[in-house]
C-alpha positions in Angstrom: 64.1 -84.7 81.5 60.6 -85.1 80.3 57.6 -84.2 82.3 55.6 -86.9 84.0 52.5 -86.2 81.6 54.5 -87.6 78.8 54.2 -91.2 80.0 51.8 -92.5 77.5 50.3 -96.2 77.3 50.8 -97.9 74.1 48.8 -101.2 74.8 46.8 -103.0 77.8 46.4 -106.9 78.0 44.7 -109.4 80.4 46.6 -112.4 81.4 44.8 -115.5 82.8 45.7 -118.7 84.4 44.5 -121.9 82.9 41.0 -122.7 83.5 40.0 -124.4 86.9 37.3 -124.7 89.3 35.9 -122.0 90.8 37.2 -121.5 94.7 36.8 -119.0 97.2 39.4 -118.3 99.8 38.4 -116.4 103.0 40.5 -113.2 103.8 42.0 -113.5 107.5 41.7 -110.7 110.0 45.6 -109.8 109.1 44.4 -109.5 105.2 40.8 -107.5 106.0 43.0 -105.0 108.2 44.5 -104.0 104.7 41.7 -103.2 102.9 41.5 -99.2 103.3 45.5 -99.1 102.6 47.0 -98.6 99.5 48.0 -101.2 96.9 51.9 -102.0 97.0 53.8 -100.0 94.5 57.3 -101.3 93.9 59.4 -101.2 90.6 62.4 -102.3 89.2 64.8 -100.3 86.6 66.5 -102.5 83.9 68.8 -101.8 81.1 67.1 -102.4 77.9 66.8 -106.0 76.8 68.5 -106.5 73.4 64.9 -107.0 71.5 61.8 -104.7 71.3 59.8 -103.8 74.3 57.0 -105.3 72.2 58.6 -108.4 72.1 59.6 -108.3 75.8 56.3 -107.5 77.0 54.8 -110.9 75.0 57.6 -112.8 76.9 56.5 -111.4 80.3 53.0 -112.3 79.4 53.5 -115.9 78.6 55.8 -116.3 81.6 53.6 -114.8 84.0 50.5 -117.3 82.9 52.8 -119.9 83.9 53.5 -118.4 87.1 49.8 -117.7 87.7 49.4 -121.6 87.6 50.6 -122.1 91.2 49.5 -118.3 92.2 45.9 -118.3 90.8 44.5 -116.1 93.7 46.7 -113.3 92.4 44.4 -113.4 89.1 41.0 -113.2 91.1 38.9 -110.6 92.7 37.4 -109.9 96.0 34.0 -110.8 96.8 31.8 -109.6 100.0 29.2 -112.0 101.2 26.5 -110.6 103.4 25.2 -113.1 105.8 21.6 -113.8 106.5 20.9 -111.5 109.4 21.9 -108.4 107.2 24.1 -107.1 109.7 27.2 -109.2 109.3 29.5 -110.0 106.2 32.7 -111.8 105.2 35.3 -111.2 102.5 36.6 -113.5 100.1 39.1 -114.2 97.1 37.2 -115.1 94.4 39.2 -117.3 92.4 37.8 -117.6 89.0 40.4 -116.5 86.6 39.6 -112.9 86.3 43.0 -112.2 85.2 45.7 -109.6 85.7 46.9 -106.7 83.5 50.0 -106.1 81.7 50.5 -102.4 80.6 53.0 -101.4 77.8 54.0 -97.7 78.2 56.5 -95.0 77.0 58.1 -92.3 79.0 59.2 -89.9 76.0 62.6 -88.3 76.7 63.1 -90.1 80.2 66.4 -91.6 80.8 67.8 -93.9 83.4 69.5 -90.9 85.0 66.2 -89.1 85.5 64.9 -92.1 87.5 67.8 -92.4 90.0 69.9 -89.3 90.2 72.7 -89.5 92.5 72.1 -87.8 95.9 69.2 -86.1 95.4 65.4 -86.4 95.9 63.5 -89.4 94.3 61.7 -87.3 91.6 57.9 -86.8 91.2 58.1 -88.4 87.7 59.0 -91.8 89.2 55.3 -91.9 90.5 53.8 -91.7 87.1 55.8 -94.9 86.0 53.3 -96.8 88.5 49.9 -98.1 87.6 46.8 -97.9 89.8 47.8 -94.8 91.6 45.4 -94.0 94.3 43.8 -97.3 94.5 43.0 -98.8 97.8 42.9 -102.8 98.6 39.1 -102.8 98.7 39.0 -101.6 95.1 40.1 -105.2 94.3 36.2 -106.1 94.4 36.3 -104.6 90.9 40.2 -103.7 89.9 42.8 -106.5 89.2 44.5 -107.7 92.2 48.0 -107.3 90.2 48.7 -105.0 87.6 52.2 -104.8 85.8 53.3 -101.7 83.7 56.3 -101.8 81.2 57.4 -98.3 80.5 60.0 -97.7 77.5 63.0 -95.2 78.6 65.3 -93.5 76.5 68.0 -95.9 77.7 66.3 -98.5 79.7 63.1 -100.3 80.9 60.9 -99.5 83.9 59.0 -102.5 85.4 56.3 -101.5 88.1 54.0 -103.5 90.0 50.9 -102.7 91.8 50.0 -105.7 93.8 46.8 -105.8 96.4 48.2 -105.8 100.0 45.5 -107.6 101.1 46.2 -110.4 99.1 49.4 -110.9 100.9 52.3 -109.4 102.7 55.7 -108.2 101.1 57.2 -111.7 101.7 54.5 -113.5 99.6 54.7 -110.6 96.7 58.4 -111.1 96.4 58.1 -114.6 96.3 55.8 -114.3 93.5 57.9 -111.8 91.4 60.8 -114.1 91.8 59.0 -117.2 90.5 57.6 -115.3 87.8 61.0 -114.0 87.0 62.7 -117.4 87.0 60.2 -118.5 84.7 60.9 -115.6 82.3 65.0 -116.1 82.8 64.8 -119.8 82.2 62.7 -119.5 78.9 65.3 -116.8 77.6 68.6 -118.3 78.6 67.9 -121.8 78.9 69.2 -122.1 82.3 67.7 -124.7 84.6 64.6 -123.0 86.7 65.2 -122.9 90.4 62.6 -125.1 92.1 60.9 -123.0 95.0 58.1 -124.3 97.3 54.9 -123.9 95.9 52.8 -121.2 97.7 50.8 -122.4 100.7 47.3 -121.1 100.0 45.7 -122.5 103.3 44.9 -119.4 105.2 46.0 -119.5 108.9 43.6 -119.8 111.6 44.2 -118.9 115.3 42.1 -121.6 116.7 43.5 -124.2 114.2 39.8 -124.8 112.5 39.5 -125.3 108.8 40.7 -122.6 107.0 37.7 -122.4 104.8 36.0 -120.6 107.8 35.7 -116.8 107.1 36.1 -114.3 109.3 32.6 -113.0 110.3 32.5 -109.0 110.6 29.8 -106.8 112.2 29.1 -104.7 109.2 26.7 -105.2 106.3 29.6 -104.2 104.2 32.7 -102.5 104.2 32.1 -99.8 101.9 31.6 -97.1 104.8 35.0 -97.9 106.5 37.2 -97.0 103.5 39.0 -94.0 103.4 41.3 -92.4 100.7 43.5 -90.0 102.4 46.3 -88.1 100.7 49.4 -87.1 102.7 50.8 -83.9 103.1 53.5 -82.6 100.5 56.6 -84.8 101.1 60.2 -85.1 100.0 61.7 -88.6 99.5 65.2 -89.6 99.4 66.9 -92.8 99.0 69.9 -93.3 101.2 72.7 -96.1 100.9 74.1 -97.6 103.9 77.1 -99.8 103.2 77.7 -103.1 105.3 80.7 -101.2 106.6 78.9 -98.4 107.8 75.9 -100.4 109.4 78.8 -102.7 111.0 80.1 -99.3 112.7 76.6 -98.1 113.6 76.0 -101.8 115.2 79.5 -101.5 117.0 78.9 -98.2 118.4 75.4 -98.8 119.7 77.0 -102.1 121.2 79.9 -100.1 123.0 77.5 -97.5 124.4 75.5 -100.1 125.8 78.5 -102.2 127.5 79.5 -98.8 128.8 76.0 -98.3 130.5 76.2 -101.9 132.0 73.8 -103.5 129.4 75.6 -106.5 128.6 72.4 -108.4 127.5 71.4 -105.5 125.0 74.8 -105.1 123.8 75.2 -108.9 122.9 71.5 -108.8 121.3 71.8 -105.6 119.0 71.8 -105.8 115.4 72.2 -103.9 112.4 68.8 -103.2 111.9 68.4 -101.8 115.5 71.0 -99.7 115.2 69.8 -98.1 111.9 66.3 -97.8 113.4 67.9 -96.0 116.3 69.5 -93.5 113.6 66.5 -92.9 111.8 64.4 -92.3 114.9 66.7 -90.2 116.7 67.8 -88.0 114.2 64.3 -87.5 112.7 63.0 -86.9 116.1 65.8 -84.2 116.1 65.0 -82.6 112.8 61.2 -82.6 113.7 62.4 -80.3 116.7 59.6 -81.8 118.8 59.1 -80.3 122.2 61.1 -82.2 124.9 58.2 -83.4 126.5 56.4 -84.8 123.5 56.3 -88.8 123.4 57.9 -90.6 120.5 58.0 -94.2 119.6 59.6 -96.4 116.5 57.3 -98.6 115.1 58.7 -101.4 112.5 56.8 -104.0 110.4 57.3 -107.5 111.2 57.0 -110.8 109.9 54.9 -113.5 112.4 55.4 -116.8 110.7 58.6 -117.8 112.5 57.1 -116.4 115.7 53.9 -118.2 115.8 53.7 -121.6 117.5 53.6 -123.8 115.6 55.4 -121.7 113.0 54.1 -120.8 109.7 56.4 -122.0 106.9 58.2 -119.1 104.7 56.0 -119.9 101.6 52.6 -119.2 103.3 50.9 -117.1 101.1 48.9 -114.4 102.6 49.3 -111.3 105.2 51.0 -112.1 108.7 52.8 -109.1 109.5 52.2 -106.6 112.4 53.7 -103.1 113.5 55.7 -103.6 116.7 56.6 -100.5 118.7 59.0 -99.5 121.1 58.0 -98.0 124.7 57.0 -94.4 124.1 59.7 -91.9 125.4 59.8 -88.0 125.7 61.7 -86.5 122.7 64.4 -85.0 125.0 65.0 -88.2 126.9 65.5 -90.0 123.5 68.2 -87.8 122.4 69.8 -87.7 125.5 69.9 -91.4 126.3 71.9 -91.8 122.9 72.1 -94.2 120.1 72.9 -97.7 122.2 69.6 -97.2 124.3 67.7 -96.5 121.1 68.9 -99.6 119.8 68.0 -101.6 122.6 64.5 -100.1 122.8 63.9 -101.5 119.2 65.5 -104.8 120.3 63.3 -105.0 123.3 60.1 -104.5 121.1 61.3 -107.3 118.6 61.7 -109.7 121.7 58.4 -109.0 122.9 56.7 -110.0 119.6 55.9 -113.6 120.7 53.2 -116.2 119.8 51.1 -115.1 122.9 51.4 -111.4 121.7 50.4 -112.5 118.1 47.5 -114.1 119.3 46.1 -111.5 121.9 46.4 -108.9 119.1 44.3 -111.2 116.6 41.8 -111.7 119.7 41.8 -107.9 120.2 41.1 -107.1 116.6 38.5 -109.8 116.3 36.7 -108.1 119.2 36.9 -104.4 117.6 37.8 -105.0 114.1 39.7 -101.8 112.3 41.0 -101.1 108.9 44.4 -99.4 109.1 44.7 -96.0 107.3 47.1 -93.1 107.1 45.3 -92.1 110.5 47.4 -94.7 112.0 50.7 -93.0 111.3 52.2 -91.1 114.4 53.5 -87.5 113.3 55.8 -87.8 116.1 57.0 -91.3 115.8 58.8 -93.1 112.9 58.0 -96.3 111.1 60.5 -99.0 109.4 58.8 -100.7 106.7 59.5 -103.5 103.9 62.7 -105.4 104.4 66.0 -105.8 103.0 65.4 -109.6 103.4 63.2 -109.2 100.2 64.9 -110.6 97.2 64.1 -107.7 94.8 67.5 -108.1 92.9 66.8 -111.7 92.3 64.3 -110.7 90.3 66.2 -111.2 87.0 63.8 -111.7 84.1 66.7 -112.8 81.6 68.6 -109.8 80.3 70.3 -109.1 83.9 70.0 -107.6 87.5 67.9 -104.6 88.0 70.0 -101.4 88.3 67.7 -100.1 90.8 64.4 -100.6 93.2 61.9 -97.5 93.5 58.5 -97.3 94.6 55.5 -95.2 93.9 53.2 -92.9 96.0 51.3 -95.5 97.8 51.3 -95.9 101.6 53.4 -93.1 102.4 53.7 -90.7 105.3 56.1 -88.5 106.9 58.5 -90.5 108.9 58.3 -93.6 107.1 61.5 -95.4 106.2 61.4 -98.5 103.7 64.2 -100.6 103.8 65.5 -102.3 100.7 68.6 -104.6 100.1 71.4 -102.8 98.6 72.2 -103.6 95.0 75.8 -104.9 95.7 74.8 -107.0 98.4 76.9 -108.0 101.3 74.5 -106.9 103.9 74.2 -103.3 102.6 70.6 -101.6 103.1 68.8 -98.9 101.1 66.6 -96.6 102.9 63.7 -94.8 101.4 63.0 -92.2 103.7 59.9 -89.8 103.4 59.6 -86.4 105.4 58.0 -83.3 105.1 60.2 -80.9 103.3 60.8 -78.7 106.3 62.0 -81.9 108.1 64.1 -82.9 105.3 65.8 -79.8 104.9 66.7 -79.8 108.9 67.7 -83.6 108.5 69.9 -82.8 105.5 72.2 -80.6 108.1 72.3 -83.5 110.6 76.1 -84.5 110.8 75.5 -87.6 112.6 72.9 -88.9 110.3 75.1 -88.3 107.0 78.0 -89.3 108.8 76.5 -92.8 108.5 75.0 -92.3 105.0 77.3 -93.9 102.2 77.6 -91.6 99.0 75.9 -93.0 95.7 77.9 -94.8 93.6 77.6 -94.3 89.8 75.1 -96.7 88.4 76.2 -99.1 85.9 75.6 -97.3 82.4 72.4 -99.0 81.1 74.4 -99.9 77.6 77.1 -101.4 79.6 75.0 -103.3 81.8 73.1 -104.9 78.9 76.5 -105.5 76.8 77.6 -107.6 80.0 74.3 -109.6 79.9 75.0 -110.5 76.3 78.4 -111.3 76.8 77.5 -113.9 79.9 75.3 -115.6 77.2 72.1 -114.3 79.1 70.2 -113.3 76.0 69.3 -115.6 73.0 
């Protein structure tokens, strides 16, 4: 296996949308709160295409230029405007076609098996396949809001995306990637491109006033609020939960709740709640928290369908919050069991209503804050990302991805990011990050590992590429 230092850049190019009138789109409270967080770093591992990577990059560049016609804010930059009083500012997306970057790189001697070793930690070399490492979203004032790195491996291709999280949340990000992939696939295969609704670029306002009105922040600029924090040493594992395993976790929670007389909780329990309960309780046990230590389970939640009136799925921007269970003592959490913890997560989800969202917006407006790693609770867990994101729908024309991975960004002890399982059917992959000592203890937790589904061998890259060719996927 090659060292991560052997990833070398071959070329870099800028992709721009067609010229259009200059436009300013103000950032909302949700967007601004992300300015001190890291860029989103997500990547997809593919079998090699049946042509050179240089040709592939040319093709991806042309398809991306087409995708930027509708998603032109992605090609902009942030701009801060100071108000005449001198003590306040607003932040905008300056849509002037500044462009996004595509990087072609080569990882000498790195194979697909090095990127996704079975039943093992995610290796550090994966982080070297991502651009803009260490960038925070405020850097979008001078850095591209979106950068792609296409890296040649010995027997595959890794396509990594660095995307500014103050531009939008994961829902809009994966919609954008799927539109780009659909354009690319249609050009390569001749199949009809599916017509997705165009992004809704008008920003949400809590009072229903025109979205062109910017949020006024009580600072001359935000530079002094930006923090660049590094987490402690961490271990990371990608853990697979089959549909059958998740169904068993859900049924176990349901039976425990019925036995406790909570028929309403039993009827409402979901696979997500059951998986969150497992992670929360087992990580708490691995940490060996004092019995009196309070702990919570947090989860990123999409506000679109919870607002009244609802925001459409194609809303382009951030509209997420981190919800939280009620705090419970660590000893009590472990005593109460799986069903109770699953129901606690369910109560937190149910409490996140339109009124709750608007109250949180009002509180933020009264006292703006920028979220950083400081907001991660070392005694709690955080469930991030979503298995609803169509990651494996991003077929650029030579077959479905072999795996999804992420970079170093936005990780902390106790964070679990959920991905759809590659085989579909409701399976989930959980990217779990813990300190080395906590991960070592979790690896001895029989309850946890009884629910984890052993990794299946990934389709050999050559076989996957041959199958795509046999289906007529590549000209």
